[in-house]
N, C-alpha and C positions, 0 to 999 in steps of 0.2 A: 383215155383224160382227152379231149377235143384240146390242138392243137391248133392257136388261135395266132401266136404271134406270124405277121411277116400278112396272114391271107384277107382279101379282099373280100367285104364282107357287108349286105344290103340289110338294112333297117326300113318295111315296110310300115310305118302308120305312127305319127308323131306321140300316141297314150303317156297315161304314166307308166306303161310297162316297156313302152318304143323307146321311151326317154332313157330307165335303165338300163334296158340291153345296150343300147346305142353307148354309152357311158363302161360299163362294163367290159365290149368288146374292144373297147380303143385300150381302156386301162392294159386290159393285154395284148395288145401290142399289136390289133388288129388292124387294116385303111376300113374306115368307115367313112359310110354312107348312107345319108336317112332322104326315103321318099315318101311324099303324102300328101295326098290333092288338095290339104287344103293351104290356100294364099298365102306368101311370105307374111304379110297382114297377120293371117289369123297365127300364124306361129311366134311373132312376133318377141313373145316372151323365150320360146327356149333358142330360139337361135342364134346367139350371141354366145351362151354359153356353149354351141356342140362348138363353136366353130374355135370356142378359144381353146377347146382339147383337142383340132387338127381332124372335125369329123365334115366331110361335103354333109351337104343337106338340097334337097333335088324339093323342091315348094313345088305347089299348083296342078298336081300332076305326075303319073310315074313315065318316062320316058323309057321306052323296047329296050334301048343299045344302057340303060346304065339297070337294066336287070341280067342282059345276058355278060358284065363284065364282070362277074361275082365270082366266087368259088363254091359261096355262100350265102341263102338269106334266110332271112329271121323271120317276121311275119308274126305282129300284132294281132290278138285275141279279134280285134275290132272289124281284121279286110279278109275280108270274104277269098276264099283260097281259088273260086275260082273267076275271082278279079282275070281282065285279061294276059294281060303281062305275068302275070301266077303262073295260072296255066299253058302257060306255052315254055314258060321253063320250066316250068317240071314235067310235061314233054320232050325235053330234051335232056336230062336227069340230073337236072343243077339241085341237088337237096335243097331244100325248104322245109323248117322247123320254127316252133316257136317259144314266147318266149323262156315260158315253164319248161319245155323240154333243153331247152338250152343252160336253164338253170339246174339241172338234175343234173349234166356232163360233167358236173362240179362242185354242188351242193353236197356238202362233206355230213356224216348221222343219220339217222331214219328221217321216212316221214311221215306221214297221219292224214292223208288226203282225204277231202269230203266233196263230195258233187252232191247234183239232184234238182230236182226242179224246183222244189223251194227247197228253204227249211238251213239254207249253203251259210250261212251267215252267223244267225243266233249256235250252229253246236258249235261249225267251226273256234270259238269266240269263246264259248261255254271250255269245250276239251282243251283251249290252248290255259282256261285258264286253271283246270285239274289240274295239267299237268303240273303249268305254272308251282299249284299248291302242293304236288305229292314231292318235288325238292329234281326234281328233273329239267335240266336244261331246255331250256325251251324256245322256239321261238314261232312269232303266227305270222302266214298271205299270202299271197296269192290274189281270187277275187275278191278280197279282204280290205283289198286297198294296194297294201304293200308289192312293187314287186316279189316274186319270188328271185331276180337274179341280184335284188338289195338286199338278200338275207345271207349269197354265199361268205360275203367275208368274214362271217355273224360264226357260223356251223363251225363247230368241230364234229369230231367222232365219237360224242357223246350225245351229241344235240338230238329232241327229237324238230322235226320242222312241221306247224301243223296249217295245213294249205289247204281255201279254200279256190276249190277249181270249176272252169265254168265247161260243159260243153264247147265253146270257142275254143278254149285252148287245149284239149285232150283234140280235137278233129288233129294235131300237128304233132302228137306225140309218135315217138319210138321208143327209149331206154327209159321214158319216166315209171321210176317203178318203186313206189309206196309199201312199205313194211305190212301198214294199217291202211285198208283203203275201206271207206263206207259211201252208197248212193242212198238217201236216204228216200227217193220217191224219186219214180220217172211217168210226169204228165207231160202233154203239148205244151209245149214252148220250142219261139225262135222256129217257129215250121218256118215264116219268111226265109232266111235264113239256110237251113236243114230241107227241107223240100218234104218231106215225110216224116211223122215222129216213127217210122223205124231206122231212117237216118239220124236223124235227134239222140234217142232210141240207144242205136249202137258208138257213137260218139260220148256221149256218156259214160259202155261196158269198156271205153279204151283204158282206162281209171286200173284197170287190174289185166290187162293186158302184157304184161312184164313180170304179172306178180309169177311166184315158184313157191311149192306146198308146202313153204314155211312162212309164207306170208300169211296175212288175216285178209278176209271180206266181210266183212257188214252189211249185212243189208236189210230189209222193210218186209217185213213176211206177210204182210196184209198189201202192198201196192204188188198187182197180177204183177206189171210190166219188170221192175224193179226183181221179184223172186223169181220171176225167170233167166237172169244172169246165173244163175246160180251152177246149171248145168255148164257155162259154160268160161267158170273158175278153176286155175287149177290152185289158188290158194284156200286156206280149211274156210270153212264157211261158216260165219255164223250170223243170230238174224236179232232182229227185234220186234217185241208187237205187245200191240194194245190187246187183241183180241184172243189174244191163244197162247199159250206155255207153250217156249220153242226147246228144245232138246240143249240147243248151247248159245247160251246168249243173254238178249232182259227181255221183261217181259212184265206186265203189270196183272198184277192175282190182290185180292183183298185188298185195295189203297195202297196199298205198296208196288213198290221198285223192285222187282227180284234178275238174280243174276244167275247162269246156272258157268262154270268153263269148259263143260263141259256135261255129256248125255252119263256119264260114271259119276258125276260132280253132285257133292250136297246143295244149293238152292243158297244162295247169298240175300241177306233182305238188306238194300242201299238204303231206301227211305220213305217216306209218306205220298203219296203224291201230293199231301194237303201244306207242304216244303218245296215244293216247287211255286217261282213267285211269278212265274209268265203267266202270260190271261192265254187260255185257244188249249187244244187236246192237241193242234199240233203242234205245240210246242212239247207234252209230252213226250212224244213219239222223238221231234229234237232230242232230248233229256232219255232217253233209252235209248239210242242211238251216242251219245256221247257217253250213254254211262260204258255200254259193250265195250267202243276204243278204247277209254281210261281203263278201264280194267288189263284188257290187252296189254296194253300199254308200259304198265305195271304198277299204279294209283289204286291208295287200299279204299275203299265199301268206305270208310270215315273222315277221307278225306273226298271221299265225291261224294258224296251227303255236304256237309259243310259249303262246299264251291258251290253247288246247286242252290241252296241257302239263300249263298250272299251275290247271287246271280244275279244284272239286271239288265233290264230287252235293253237288245240290240242302241242307236237309234236311227231311227228309217221302219222299225218292224212294229209296229205294234207300239208304237211305243205313245202314251200319255201323253198330252201335249199341257190342256190347262181343262177347269169348267171355269164356262160360263156364264151363271143363274142359271145354274144346275142346269146345265150340258154339257156335256163330255168330251172333250175333240182327242181324236187319235188320227197318230197319224204314221202311216204303211204303205209308205213310198213304194220300199220294196214291192210293194206287191205288186209284180211286174205281169203277171201274167191270171191265166181267169182263173188255173188250181189254188194261186196262190192267195185273189178275195175270196174266192168263197169259204178258205180258211178262216181270214181277216171276219165275214160277216160272220160265219160260225160261235168264233169269239164268244159273241152278243146274244145275251136273250132275243133281243126285237128292238125295235123304238131307233131302226137306224135310219139314219142322211146321211147319204153311200155318192162319194164323189167317183166318177170312173172317165176314164177317157185317157186320149196321150194319143201317141203314135202307136195306129194297129199291128199288129206278129202275124195274125196270117190268123187267127181269136176266134174261138165257136162263142162268142158272150150266152147265146143262149140256155149255155148248161149252170147261168148262175138264174132261172127263173124259178126252181122252189126254191130256191135259199127266200129270194128277193120275197117273194110270197109273202114267206113266213114272219121274214125279220126286219125289211127293211120297208119306210113309211115314204120315200122320196130317192131317188136319184137326178143327178146333178151331174152333165157334163160337159167336159172340155177336151178341147184342141183334134185333132184330122182323123181319129178314129170315132166323136161322137154321128153324125151322122147312123154310120154299120149299129154301134149299142145301141142309138133308137128305133134300128126299123127291125134289130132282130126282139128286144126290149118291148114294141112296144104290146099294149092290152096287158102286158105283167103285174107294172109297177105303176107312178106318177111319177114321170120325166121330166124334166127343166130342162131347158136347151142356153146351157150357160156360157159355151165359147173358152172366156178366161177359168183359173184356178181363182183370181180373184173374186169374179162375180160369181164365183161357184159357195165360195165360203160366205160371201156374206147372204145369200139367197136362204142357203141350206140355214146359222147361224139365226135366220130371223126366222126360219117359220120352226123349226126342234121349241121341244119345250120341257122342261126341267125332266129330271128324270130318261135323255133321250142323249144320241149319239152323233156327234158330224164325226166320219171316216171318211179319210182318203184312202183309199186301199185302188188304185185306178185299174187295174188289169192288164196294163199297157206299157211302152216302152216311152220316154221323158223327151226323146229327142224331135219331139216338134216345137213343143216350144222353153225347152229347157235342157240345159248343158248334162246333165244326167240327171238319175233318183234323188242325188242327197243335194240338188239342187233344187228340187222341187220341191221335195219333204223340208228343209230349212226353209220356202219359200214361204206356203204352206202355217207354217208354227209360227215367223213374223205375221202371217195375215191374221192368226189366231188372238196372237199377243195382243194386236191393232184391236183387233172385234172387241178385245176386254176391254181396250183401254176406253175405247166408243161406251161402251157402255156403264163405265165409270163413270164417267164426266159427263155420260146422260145423268146417269141417276142421281148424280152428287147432286 
C-alpha cells in the first residue's frame, strides 16, 4: 500500500474526483496542494472546506514550480496529460497518476470494472443492483458519480466495488486490477482528447492491463474493436452477443437470454427478452454484459432475472419525460457521441424530432444519415457544433437552427404530431452551454414540463 504520510502531493483539477482525492490524501497525512485553471471565484464553493482541512489552493492557472515541488501528482480525469506542466514533470520522472489509480492502491475486496463508448452507466447500475440483490456486499462508483476514493472507507475484504471507468480515468492507471473487467463496445469518441481512434481504443484496453489468468474479461463479440482486445488479454475471456451463440458467456436464442459458464457446460436460460424493461437493442446488449459479469461474480440466474425485470432506466439515458398532446418526450442527454445517438434513434420506429448539438468532439455526423432518412422527421440544432452538424447533414433531413435548447424544445414540440417523439440525443458534450450532461438533461425536462403546463393552460 502506498505511504502518504508527510508526502507532498499535488491534485490537478478540482472536479468531483479531484476534491474527493484531495480530502482523502490530506486525511492520510499528505501535504496537499490543489491546482486548477479556474478562478478563485469559480471555485468559491470548495475553497473554504479545503483550507479548513489544511489544503493549499492554487487557482487561476498552473504554476510550474508548484508542479516541480511534489513527490506525487494526482490528475483529475478532465485534465489532459499533455497539459504543458504535466508533460514537463512527467519527463523528469515525477509520478503522475489519476484518482482511479490512487483509489486502486487502497480499495479492499474485488473490483468489477465496466467501460465502453456507450452503455457504461446503465450496465454499472444494473450490475450493482444484481449483486446487491444476490446478498453480496456491493459498492457502486467511479465515472457514474461517486469518486472511487470515496468508496475506500466503506470497502472490506468481502466487498465487490462495481465501477464505471472512462478512457480518461484509464489512461493514468498502472496497478488498477479488476477481478472482472467488461468492455461493452468501442466506437469513435473523445477524439478531441485522444487524437486517434486507436489511441482511444488502447486507453480502453488498459482496463485489463494488470489482469492475471485467474481474472475475467467480458467482451462484446459483435463489436469488432472490442473483440480484437481478446488477443492481448491474460485473463479468461467471456463473450456476449446479440447475433451468435458463444462458447462461454451470454447470448440471445429463441427470444431468451442464455448463459454458459464454459464451452463444456450446459447452457442456462436466464430470462425472456420480453422481461427487459428498457427500450432499444443496445439495452439488450447491456443486459447480456450484466448477465455475464454477474454470473461470474456469483449471482444466480433467478436473482439476475428478477433484478433485470425490476430495473428502471437511469436518468438521462433514454429517460421517458412526459406525453403532451400525444407526443412523447425522451431525455437521452447522456448520448454524447454519434454512436450513442444512433442507438437512441434506433430505439424508436420513426416519427422522431431530434435535438442535436453541443460541444463537438471531432465527430463525423454523416454516420447518422441513413437513420435520419428512415426514422427522423426533423433535426433541431443547438450549441457550438450546430454549423458543423448542419453542413454534414444538409439535404438528408429537414434542419432547424435553434441555437438554444429552449428554442429547440418549443420548436420541436410545436411541430410534432400525436404519436411522434421529441428526442434529446445530442451526439455532443454539454460543455458549451451547460455544466454537464446532467445539467443539460435536467434543463430539457424542466422545459418539457413548462411546455406541458402551457399546453394545459392553453387548452383550459
